[in-house]
Residue frames as qw, qx, qy, qz and C-alpha x, y, z in Angstrom:
[[0.742, -0.375, -0.536, -0.145, -122.65, 104.36, -176.12],
 [0.204, -0.648, 0.462, -0.570, -122.56, 104.99, -172.45],
 [0.588, -0.071, -0.795, 0.134, -121.92, 102.53, -169.66],
 [0.591, -0.735, -0.143, -0.301, -123.68, 102.48, -166.38],
 [0.041, 0.610, -0.634, 0.474, -121.48, 102.96, -163.35],
 [0.808, -0.289, -0.512, -0.039, -121.10, 100.01, -161.18],
 [0.157, -0.642, 0.458, -0.595, -120.67, 100.81, -157.56],
 [0.779, -0.234, -0.577, 0.071, -119.92, 98.12, -154.99],
 [0.274, -0.732, 0.347, -0.519, -119.85, 99.14, -151.44],
 [0.365, 0.199, -0.873, 0.254, -117.99, 96.66, -149.06],
 [0.323, -0.042, 0.592, -0.737, -120.61, 97.43, -146.36],
 [0.780, 0.172, -0.102, -0.593, -123.28, 96.11, -148.74],
 [0.659, 0.244, -0.710, -0.043, -121.29, 92.86, -149.30],
 [0.065, 0.150, -0.805, 0.570, -120.88, 92.53, -145.53],
 [0.555, 0.062, 0.328, -0.762, -124.67, 92.93, -145.09],
 [0.787, 0.226, -0.387, -0.424, -125.45, 90.45, -147.79],
 [0.492, 0.238, -0.815, 0.192, -123.09, 87.91, -146.17],
 [0.134, -0.080, 0.724, -0.672, -124.58, 88.44, -142.69],
 [0.695, 0.135, 0.055, -0.704, -128.12, 88.01, -144.12],
 [0.752, 0.244, -0.582, -0.191, -127.08, 84.75, -145.91],
 [0.300, 0.212, -0.829, 0.421, -125.36, 83.46, -142.71],
 [0.377, -0.007, 0.582, -0.720, -128.37, 84.19, -140.50],
 [0.797, 0.175, -0.097, -0.569, -130.79, 82.52, -142.99],
 [0.642, 0.302, -0.705, 0.004, -128.45, 79.54, -143.35],
 [0.062, 0.193, -0.788, 0.581, -128.11, 79.23, -139.57],
 [0.570, 0.036, 0.324, -0.754, -131.85, 79.39, -139.08],
 [0.808, 0.225, -0.361, -0.408, -132.55, 76.80, -141.69],
 [0.482, 0.297, -0.793, 0.225, -129.85, 74.48, -140.37],
 [0.106, -0.163, 0.690, -0.697, -131.25, 74.85, -136.91],
 [0.705, 0.113, 0.158, -0.682, -134.77, 73.94, -137.92],
 [0.574, 0.291, -0.698, -0.316, -133.71, 70.78, -139.77],
 [0.133, 0.069, -0.940, 0.307, -133.83, 68.53, -136.77],
 [0.448, 0.185, 0.406, -0.775, -137.37, 69.67, -136.05],
 [0.670, 0.342, -0.302, -0.585, -138.39, 68.12, -139.34],
 [0.404, 0.262, -0.877, -0.013, -136.78, 64.66, -138.60],
 [0.483, -0.088, 0.601, -0.630, -139.79, 63.29, -136.80],
 [0.216, -0.132, -0.917, -0.308, -142.14, 60.26, -137.33],
 [0.474, -0.038, 0.291, -0.830, -145.63, 61.47, -136.54],
 [0.387, 0.220, 0.885, -0.136, -148.37, 58.90, -136.25],
 [0.403, 0.339, -0.267, -0.807, -150.06, 58.85, -139.62],
 [0.870, 0.110, 0.315, -0.363, -151.61, 55.45, -139.48],
 [0.908, 0.182, 0.317, 0.206, -150.64, 53.22, -142.39],
 [0.568, 0.747, 0.003, 0.347, -148.69, 55.95, -143.91],
 [0.496, -0.849, 0.136, 0.124, -146.40, 56.65, -141.02],
 [0.731, -0.218, 0.373, 0.528, -143.22, 55.09, -142.54],
 [0.478, 0.554, 0.378, 0.568, -143.78, 56.96, -145.87],
 [0.144, -0.954, -0.134, -0.227, -144.36, 60.22, -143.99],
 [0.651, -0.678, 0.218, 0.262, -141.37, 59.64, -141.78],
 [0.690, 0.060, 0.393, 0.605, -139.10, 58.92, -144.83],
 [0.253, 0.784, 0.308, 0.476, -140.47, 62.14, -146.57],
 [0.364, -0.928, 0.015, -0.078, -139.71, 64.23, -143.46],
 [0.743, -0.415, 0.312, 0.422, -136.30, 62.73, -143.07],
 [0.577, 0.342, 0.384, 0.635, -135.48, 63.61, -146.72],
 [0.008, 0.910, 0.212, 0.357, -136.86, 67.13, -146.13],
 [0.567, -0.805, 0.105, 0.141, -134.72, 67.54, -143.05],
 [0.726, -0.151, 0.353, 0.571, -131.64, 66.48, -144.91],
 [0.410, 0.581, 0.353, 0.608, -132.34, 68.87, -147.74],
 [0.178, -0.954, -0.116, -0.211, -133.03, 71.77, -145.38],
 [0.690, -0.592, 0.206, 0.362, -129.77, 71.04, -143.50],
 [0.668, 0.156, 0.385, 0.618, -127.95, 70.98, -146.82],
 [0.174, 0.803, 0.286, 0.493, -129.48, 74.34, -147.96],
 [0.416, -0.909, -0.008, 0.010, -128.60, 75.87, -144.65],
 [0.726, -0.386, 0.290, 0.490, -125.08, 74.68, -144.93],
 [0.547, 0.391, 0.394, 0.626, -124.75, 75.96, -148.57],
 [0.013, 0.923, 0.177, 0.341, -126.00, 79.38, -147.51],
 [0.581, -0.758, 0.165, 0.245, -123.42, 79.50, -144.81],
 [0.704, -0.049, 0.385, 0.595, -120.82, 78.66, -147.38],
 [0.307, 0.714, 0.373, 0.507, -122.18, 81.34, -149.65],
 [0.276, -0.955, -0.087, -0.063, -122.09, 83.83, -146.87],
 [0.701, -0.487, 0.275, 0.442, -118.38, 82.94, -146.21],
 [0.576, 0.282, 0.438, 0.630, -117.54, 83.44, -149.84],
 [0.110, 0.885, 0.282, 0.353, -119.35, 86.80, -149.93],
 [0.469, -0.866, 0.082, 0.154, -117.24, 87.94, -147.00],
 [0.690, -0.203, 0.406, 0.563, -114.01, 86.74, -148.75],
 [0.437, 0.560, 0.423, 0.563, -115.04, 88.62, -151.92],
 [0.194, -0.967, -0.147, -0.072, -115.69, 91.76, -149.86],
 [0.576, -0.668, 0.265, 0.391, -112.09, 91.64, -148.46],
 [0.601, 0.056, 0.496, 0.624, -110.62, 90.94, -151.86],
 [0.250, 0.802, 0.397, 0.369, -112.62, 93.74, -153.44],
 [0.280, -0.958, -0.001, 0.066, -111.50, 96.27, -150.86],
 [0.635, -0.455, 0.404, 0.476, -107.88, 95.18, -151.26],
 [0.538, 0.296, 0.537, 0.579, -107.99, 95.24, -155.09],
 [0.093, 0.922, 0.314, 0.205, -109.88, 98.53, -155.19],
 [0.399, -0.876, 0.143, 0.231, -107.27, 100.13, -152.93],
 [0.645, -0.216, 0.493, 0.542, -104.41, 98.69, -154.98],
 [0.426, 0.575, 0.508, 0.480, -105.91, 100.01, -158.28],
 [0.083, -0.975, -0.199, -0.060, -106.63, 103.36, -156.80],
 [0.560, -0.673, 0.251, 0.413, -102.97, 103.58, -155.62],
 [0.611, 0.112, 0.499, 0.605, -101.79, 103.12, -159.20],
 [0.239, 0.729, 0.400, 0.502, -103.68, 106.23, -160.23],
 [0.386, -0.905, -0.111, 0.141, -102.58, 108.39, -157.33],
 [0.497, 0.734, -0.263, 0.381, -99.61, 110.61, -158.21]]
């Protein structure tokens, strides 16, 4: 049975982290735009409540993406350190 080689490039992890961070920042930045109360006649209060809930959810998602980006950066640094330490064990 053969095993596929797993290659992880630290630059790829850095790029993934940057992409997640940008997406999270964009979402978080748009959350206040959703927290509005447009005139919808008799449904104004229901629509405002729904938009407030949506704004809260979008802000939460943006924040979680930021946390995921931070974790991805930490994993990248740990991977580089661990990979270097393991390689050092096999170097005469």
